[in-house]
SELOMAR-896457 format. One record per residue (C-alpha): x negated, y negated, z; residue in one letter. Coordinates in steps of 0.5 Angstrom, whole numbers, plus 2048, in hexadecimal, padded with zeros to 3 digits. Layout:
REM residues N
XYZa;...
//
This chain:
REM residues 841
8477DD85Cm;8427E385Ak;83A7E3859k;8387E2852l;8327E7850v;82E7E684Ai;82A7EB847v;8267EB840e;8297F183Cs;8317F283Bp;8307FA83Ct;82D7F8843k;8347F5845v;8387FB846s;8327FF849s;8317F984Ev;8387F884Fg;83A7FE851r;8357FE857y;8377F7859l;83F7F785Ag;8457F3859d;8427ED85Dg;83D7EC857y;83E7EA84Fv;8387EC84Bv;8367E9845m;8307E9840s;82C7E383Ds;82B7E8837v;8237E6838g;8207DF837h;8267DA836i;8217D4835r;81A7D4831d;8167CF82Dl;81A7CD826p;8167CC820a;8147C581Ep;8197C5819s;81F7C681Eg;81C7C0822l;8217B9823t;81F7B481Ep;81C7B0824d;8177B6826l;8157B781Fk;8127B0820r;80F7B2827s;8097B6829a;80D7BC829h;80E7BC822a;8097C1820q;80A7C6825f;8107C4829a;80B7C482Fv;8087BD831n;8007BE830i;7FF7B7833e;8037B8839n;8017BE83Dd;8047C2838f;80B7C1839e;80F7C6835p;8167C4832y;81B7C9833y;8227CB830v;8277D0831v;8277D582Cl;82C7D4827e;82F7DB828n;82F7DA830k;8337D4830k;8397D8831k;8367DD836v;8347D783Av;83B7D483Ae;83D7DB83De;8387DB842l;83A7D3844q;8417D5844s;8407DB849a;83B7D784Dl;8407D184En;8457D7851n;83F7DA856s;83D7D885Dd;8367DB85Be;8317DC856l;82C7E2856l;8277E3850i;8257EA84Fa;8217E9849t;81B7EE848d;8157EC84Dg;8107EB848d;80E7E4844r;8137E483Fe;8187E6844g;8167E1849e;8167DC843a;81D7DE842i;81F7DD849a;81C7D6849w;8207D4842h;8267D6845l;8267D184Bv;8237CC846q;8297CD842v;82F7CF846l;82D7C984Ck;8307CD851p;8337CA857t;8347D085Bv;82E7D485Fp;82A7D885Av;8267DE85Cr;8217E2858r;8227E9858l;81C7EE855v;81D7F6855f;8197FA851h;81E800850e;825800850i;827804856t;82C80285Cr;826802860e;8227FD85Ca;8277F885Bi;8297F8862a;8227F7864y;8227F185Fa;8287EE862l;8257EE869q;81E7EC867h;8207E6862p;81A7E1860r;8197DB85Cp;8187DA855i;8107DB854d;80E7D5851e;8077D884Fn;80A7DD84Bl;80E7D8848v;8087D4846d;8047DA844a;80A7DC83Fq;80B7D583De;8037D483Ba;8037DA837r;8097D8833r;8067D1832i;7FF7D5830l;8037D982Bd;8067D3828r;8007CF828l;7FC7D5825y;8017D7820g;8037D081Dy;7FC7CE81Ce;7F97D581Al;7FF7D8816s;7FF7D2811p;7F87D380Fv;7F97DB80Dl;7FF7D8809w;7FB7D4805k;7F57D8804k;7F77DF804v;7FF7E0803r;8057DC806p;8097DF80Bg;8037E280Fl;8027E1816s;7FC7E181Ba;7FC7E2823g;7F87E3829r;7F87EA829v;7FB7EC823q;7F57E981Fs;7F07ED823p;7F47F3823a;7F47F281Bt;7ED7F181Br;7EC7F881Fl;7F07FC819l;7EB7F8814v;7E57FA818d;7E7801818r;7E8801811e;7E27FE80Fr;7DE803813e;7E280880Fr;7E0805808i;7D980480An;7D980C80Df;7D481180Ak;7D581880Bs;7D081D80Da;7D082480Ce;7CE829811y;7CE831813q;7D1834819a;7CF83C81Bv;7D484081Et;7D3847821a;7D984C823d;7D7851828f;7DB85782Bq;7DC859832v;7E085F833d;7E685E82Fs;7E685682Fd;7E285282Av;7DF84B82Cf;7DC845828s;7D684182Aa;7D383B826s;7CB83A825l;7C9834829t;7C1835829l;7BC838824f;7B5838825g;7B683382Be;7BA82E827r;7C182C828k;7C582E822i;7C882881Fa;7D082681Ft;7D482181Dg;7D281D823r;7CB81C821d;7CC81881Bf;7CE81181Ad;7D380E815n;7CE80D810l;7CC814810a;7C6813813n;7C3818819l;7C381481Fk;7C081A824t;7BA81F823d;7BF824822a;7BE82A81Dl;7C2829816v;7C3830813l;7C283080Cd;7C5836808k;7BE83A807n;7BD83A80Fl;7C483C810t;7C484280Bd;7BD84480Fr;7C1843816i;7C7847813l;7C384D810e;7BE84E816e;7C484E81Bl;7C8853817k;7C1857817s;7C085681Fk;7C8858820g;7C8856827a;7C785082Cl;7C4850833d;7C884D839v;7C384883Be;7C7844840a;7CE843844i;7CF83D847d;7D583B84Bs;7D883584Ek;7DE832851p;7E482F84Dy;7E882A84Fs;7ED82684Cr;7F182084Fn;7F881E84Dp;7F9817849y;7FC81184Ca;80381084Bp;80580C845f;804805843i;80680283Dt;800803839s;7FF80A83Bt;80780C83Al;806809833q;80080E832q;803814835d;809813831a;80681282Ba;80181982Ch;80781D82Fk;80D81B82Cl;80B817825g;80E811828f;80C80A825s;80B80582Aa;811801828k;815807829r;812809830t;814802833m;81B802830r;81C809833t;819807839a;81D80183Aq;823805839q;82180983Fl;820803843y;826800842e;82A807843k;82680784Ag;82280D848f;81B80A849i;81880484Bt;8167FE847y;812800841m;80D7FA840r;8087FB846t;8007FB846d;8007FE84Ds;80080684Ep;802805856r;808809859l;80C80685Es;80C80A865l;81380C863q;81180F85Ca;80B81385Fi;810816864s;81581885Fa;80F81B85Aa;80C81F860r;813821862a;81582485Bq;80E82785Av;80F82B861e;81682D85Fl;81482F858l;80D832859y;80C833860g;80882F865r;801832863e;80282D85Df;802827861l;7FB824863p;7FA82286Bd;7FB81B86As;7FF817864p;7FB81585Er;7FA80E85Dt;7F980A856y;7F6803856g;7F87FE851a;7F37FB84Ck;7F77F584Ba;7F47EE84Ek;7FB7EB84En;7FE7EF855a;8057EB854q;8067EE84Ee;8047F5850a;80A7F9851h;80B800852e;80980584Da;80E808848i;81280E84Cr;81881184Ep;81D80C852t;82080E859g;81E81185Fe;81F81885Cv;81D819854f;82281B850e;81F82284Cr;81F821845p;824827844e;829824849s;82A81E844i;82982183De;83182083Cs;83181983Dv;82A817839l;829816832s;82381B82Fv;81E81582Fd;820813836c;82081A838m;81981C835r;816815838l;81981683Fy;81681D83Fd;80F81B83El;810815843i;81381A848w;80D81F847r;80881A847r;80A81784Et;80B81E851i;80482084Fa;80181A852s;80381C859q;800823858m;7F9827859v;7F4827854s;7F382D850a;7ED831852r;7E983784Fg;7E383984Ce;7DF837846t;7DA83D844v;7D583C83Et;7D284283Bl;7CB841837t;7C9846832l;7C284782Fs;7BE84A829a;7B784A827r;7B784A81Fi;7B1848820p;7B3841823e;7B7841829r;7BF840827s;7C483E82Ci;7CB83F82Cf;7D083C831v;7D783D833l;7DB83B839s;7E283C83Cg;7E6839842t;7EA83E846v;7F083A84Al;7F083D851h;7F5837854e;7FA83484Ek;7FB82E853g;7FF82884Ff;7FE82C849l;80483084Bk;80982B849v;80782C842y;807833842e;80B83583Cg;80982F838l;802830837q;7FD836837d;7FA83783El;7F783E83Dn;7F083F83Fs;7EB84083Bk;7E884783El;7E184883Cl;7DE85083Cp;7DB853842n;7D4853841l;7CD852845q;7C784F843v;7C385483Fg;7C985783Bd;7C9858834q;7CF857830v;7D0859829t;7D1854823l;7D785581Fv;7D685081Ad;7D2849819v;7D4844814r;7D283D812a;7D7838811v;7D683180Eg;7D882B811h;7D982480Et;7D981E813t;7DF81A813l;7E0812814p;7E380F81Ap;7EA81081Ap;7EF80B819r;7F380881Fy;7FA80B820t;7FF806824e;7FD80A82Aa;7F680982As;7F6802828l;7FA80182Ev;7F5804832k;7EF80082Fv;7F37FA830l;7F47FB837e;7ED7FD838e;7EB7F6835l;7F07F3839g;7F47F0833l;7FB7EF834g;7FF7F283Ar;8047F783Bp;80A7F3838s;8077F1832t;8047F882Fy;80A7FA82Ba;80B7F3828l;8047F3826i;8047F9822l;80B7F881Fs;8087F181Dt;8027F381Ai;8067F8816q;80C7F3814e;8077EE811r;8047F380Dg;7FD7F4810y;7FE7FB811a;802801810h;803808813l;80180E80Fr;801814813n;801810819r;7FB80D818m;7FB805817l;7F8804810v;7F67FC80Fp;7F87F9809d;7F37F5804w;7F77EF807l;7F57F080Ea;7ED7F080Bf;7EF7E9808s;7F27E780Fv;7EC7E9813v;7E77E780En;7EA7E080Fl;7EA7E0816l;7E37E3817e;7E07DE813n;7E47D8815f;7E77D981Cf;7E37DF81Fs;7E47DD826r;7EB7DE825l;7EB7E5823i;7E57E6828d;7E77EC82Dy;7E47E9833d;7E77E2832f;7EE7E5831t;7ED7E9837a;7EB7E383Bn;7F17E0839l;7F57E583Ce;7F27E5842d;7F37DD843q;7FA7DE841l;7FA7E3847d;7F67DE84Be;7FC7D984Ai;8017DE84Ca;7FD7DF853l;7FD7D7854g;7F57D7853s;7F57D484Cq;7F97CD84An;7FD7CE844r;7FC7C7841s;7F47C7842d;7F47CE83Fw;7F87CC839l;7F47C5838r;7EE7C9838k;7F07CE833f;7F37C982Ey;7EE7C382Ff;7E87C7831g;7E37C4836d;7DB7C2836d;7D97CA835n;7DE7CC830l;7E37C982Bp;7EA7CA82Bg;7EF7CD827l;7F17C6823k;7E97C5822e;7E97CC81Fi;7EE7CC81Ai;7EC7C5818s;7E77C8813g;7EC7CD810a;7ED7C880Ak;7E67CA808d;7E77D1807i;7E77D4800d;7ED7D87FFa;7EA7DC7F9r;7E47DE7FDa;7E87E0803i;7ED7E57FFn;7E77E87FBs;7E37EE7FDi;7DD7F07F9p;7DD7F87F7m;7D97FC7F3v;7DA7FB7ECg;7E07F67EDa;7E37F07F2t;7E97F27F6l;7EE7EC7F6r;7F37EB7FBv;7F97E87F7g;7FF7E57F9r;8037EB7F6y;7FE7F07F8g;7F77F37F8p;7F37F47F1y;7EC7F57EEl;7E97F07EAe;7E47F27E5v;7E27EB7E0g;7E87E97DEd;7EC7EF7DFk;7F07F17E4r;7F27F87E7f;7F87FA7ECs;7F67FF7F2i;7FB8047F3p;7FF8037FAh;7FC80A7FCd;7F58097FBv;7F3806802y;7ED802803p;7E8807805d;7EA80B7FFa;7E88057FAl;7E18087F9t;7DD8067F3p;7DF80D7F0e;7E680B7F1k;7E58047EFi;7E28077E8h;7E880B7E7e;7ED8057E8l;7E98007E3v;7E88067DEn;7EF8097DEq;7F38087D8p;7F88037D9e;7FF8067DBs;8058037D8p;8098057DFv;8068037E6r;80A8077ECe;80B8027F1l;80F8067F6g;8158087F9a;81B8037F9h;81C802801p;823802800e;8258077FBt;81F80B7FBg;81E80B7F3k;81780A7F0l;8168037EEv;8118027E8v;80D7FC7E5l;80E7FD7DDk;80C7F87D7s;8117F77D2g;8127F37CCr;8137ED7D0f;80E7EE7D5g;80D7F27DCp;8137F37E0y;8157F77E6i;81A7FE7E5e;81E8027EAe;81D8097E7v;82480C7E7s;8288117E3d;82E80C7E3e;8318087DEk;82F8017E1n;8288017E2v;8267FB7E6r;8207F77E3r;81D7F07E4s;8177ED7E0s;8117EA7E4l;8117E37E6f;80C7DF7E1k;8077DD7E6n;8077E47E9m;8017E97E7d;8037F07E5p;7FD7F37E9e;7FF7EF7EFe;8067F17F0v;8087F67F5n;80E7FA7F7l;8107F47FCd;8107EF7F6v;8147F47F2a;8197F57F6v;81B7EE7F7k;81B7ED7EFl;8207F37EFl;8257EF7F3e;8257EA7EDi;82A7E77ECp;82A7E67F3r;8317E47F7v;82F7DE7FCi;8367DE7FFg;83D7DB7FEv;83F7D47FCn;8457D3802q;8487CE7FEe;84A7D27F8n;8487D97FAg;8437DB7F5e;83D7DE7F6k;8377DA7F5v;8317DE7F1i;82A7DC7EFa;8287DF7E8c;8237DF7E3n;8257DE7DCg;8227DC7D5r;8217D57D7f;81E7D67DEg;8217D77E5p;8287D47E7y;82D7D47ECi;8347D77EAk;83B7D67EEc;8417D77E9g;8407D37E3k;83B7CE7E6e;8347CF7E5t;82E7CB7E7r;8267CC7E5p;8217CE7EBl;81A7CB7EBd;8167D17EBs;8187D97EAe;8157DA7F2d;81B7D67F4d;8207DB7F2i;81D7DF7F8l;81D7DA7FDs;8237D57FBv;8287D5801t;82F7D4801l;82F7CD803d;82A7CB7FEe;82D7CE7F9a;8347CB7FAl;8307C47FAa;82D7C57F4i;8347C87F1l;8377C17F4s;8337BD7F0a;8347BB7E9p;8317BE7E3k;82B7BB7E0v;8267BD7DBr;8217C27DDr;81A7BF7E0s;8157BD7DBr;80D7BC7DCv;80B7B57DEl;8047B67DFm;7FF7BC7DFe;7F97BC7E3f;7F37BE7E0p;7F07C27E6t;7F47C87E9d;7F67C97F0d;7F07CB7F4p;7F57D07F9v;7F97D37F4t;7F57D27EEr;7FB7D07EAr;7FC7CA7E5a;7FF7C47E9v;8047BF7E6q;8097BA7E7i;8107BB7E4k;8177B77E4s;81C7BB7E8g;8237BA7EAr;8217B67F0f;81C7B37EDg;8147B47ECp;8117BA7EFy;80A7BD7EFv;8097C47EEt;8047CA7ECd;80A7CE7E9g;80C7D27F0v;80C7CC7F5t;80F7C57F4n;80E7BF7F8a;8137B97F8t;80F7B27F7l;8157AF7FBd;8147A77F9n;80D7A87F6t;80C7A67EFs;80A7AC7EBw;8057A87E7e;8017A67EEd;8007AD7F0v;7F97B07F0t;7F77B77F0f;7F57B77F7d;7FB7B47F9e;7FF7B97F5a;7FB7BF7F7v;7FC7BD7FEs;8047BC7FDl;8047C37FBl;8007C6801a;8047C3806e;80B7C5802k;8087CC802r;8067CC809q;80D7C980Br;8117CE806v;80D7D4809d;80E7D1810g;8157D180Fd;8157D880Cl;8147D9813d;8117D4818q;8137D881Ee;8107DE81At;8097DA81Ba;8097DB822e;80D7E2823k;8067E4821i;8027E1826h;8027E782Cv;
//
């Protein structure tokens, strides 16, 4: 019989298999095989138990209820079959928390009766795998506890907080323990930009000639006062130092007198040694940052490419917070340095780099090339994709450079002066490299030329060729790029190497921010979410609180913190601080309209269900999609609210066809059109409950899909289609039609729901049984009770809630509103109850 080896990724199967030989069968779990189900997926008994809300029994030691994922049942069957024909099980999933949890779940599900060994290797090489076979270890229960605690924390966080966002801001939104603080960072930076006031200042530059060369120096001192630069102003244009701000009159006088003088005196020449050390080898965050700066890669693209390199055996594991190199790696790097550049580029002793991570068990090696001899980039170029090649080259150079001598040289500062009559000081400096050191690795990729200064002596005079003034304006703090946001998250202790790319993609997928010229621009939707969290759940987006959660998860992984005690304190609180349950309990008092309103000069900005708009009195004005938050100045607001109404509003390019999508007004009301020269132009009317000013491109694209093909009826082979007709929304299958309760159902009804509706006998359309005098406090819509095909139901025109066995005459307004709120939460949750927790990294 053979030994069964289980790895995480299918692409590792062949890579690992070729080093093990015929006595082994290598298979993949394809990631996690079990997870917490959505509550709707629980058995009837569990739905009536303490597991009902979270699939976690919060009353009994936070016991999770796991199920085999639907798309992994076949994988498990295949693994079980292979295990039945094996005499040993070797689990070689990744060595981090997630990998350890996968290993534990495999044992729980497969229930092996043969010996089980846990193998861990951080590079896919013959030597690393052989070492792992010789040094197996048991499954680390502490790492498993840490992963499970994180998973349960995310479930509690998401299932408690996300529904608040659905009710108070917009359905389908999410909150998460790192995602939300990261969104806050983006919003806070944009607020700085919105409040920023620019300051203007002048700079004076003098060009002088020595022999045939011309050099430039800047005026830094005038009359013993430092000349102001941009750094001397705060974000409100206030001067925060005693520096001298040159106005036009003073600048003109300085220029005139310097030109009249015609020369500058060499007052001082200062020289000091220059030394620059190599950077540490890459960890996950620094790899993402450098790949963004040098290659233009997003964090997601970097990690995807690194994963490919790892699985092909070219680099070590790419999720790490340790810059440490093994002795073998140090030896390989030093050998390659000596071979390529000579022994003089090697320091006397190897360089070592310490890990900042507190969790030593998870601090792998740095990201580096694999093996005893590193493959040079040019030797493997033919077997790598372009992205893989570029990233490998980056990793190889960084690793080699980390074991080289420092770059050394001399920095010379030249001070020139003139009295006009005030003492005016000009300064320029330059660095000369005497030893390129580790920078030799980057020769040809960056400018390593020394900046040579003229050979002058104190007391010499230099001829003034030109002197000029340049006006400058201070700039607002820059928006975050993906790389700079990862850097700040790391500095604040938010998230871990395995989560950075997911956090960035989730923020963008949820519509909280979008990339423009590599900058993360927050959407007004993010302002509403952060506004809500700051005002009602401030602790949950506090940077120190979130970082402390990460540290405590690290402590669980080390065995120094108890998983159950920690979860209990987080959810139920203690004598000092309230827990998540108590914090969320105040959500019902949140004024949704206030949360989604931002006072502006001359208008109120509202964040509506279909996008942001300006409100002045009872009038609404759309905000063009290319007007970013910091560009919505009082002047821009005045322009938007006073511009003549346009019959056509451009919404953007259709993501699939690339054609322009516009909003128009016609004789039957507003409608969406996809601009095209073709005969059949796609158009769709807006739903009756839609405000044209709130409609954005995403909404328009969905409307253009109407009539929407839901699926195929397997009984007759006919398409099932959701339509909007003269008498309202309906479903069609062949000649059979049935009405839908609301227009929103056109976009949301599933095939099973549609078939159920079609199978019911035709009934007359619903009629109003009762209309309450007060609007729903959340949606601001009229609340009615109508008769429907399945009996009476409560509706606000968008959401419908069945009354079951309740007599509609006895339903109070509070009960009706409560039923609608529960239905919205349930619908939005089923829209993606799993989404409600994916967010919570």
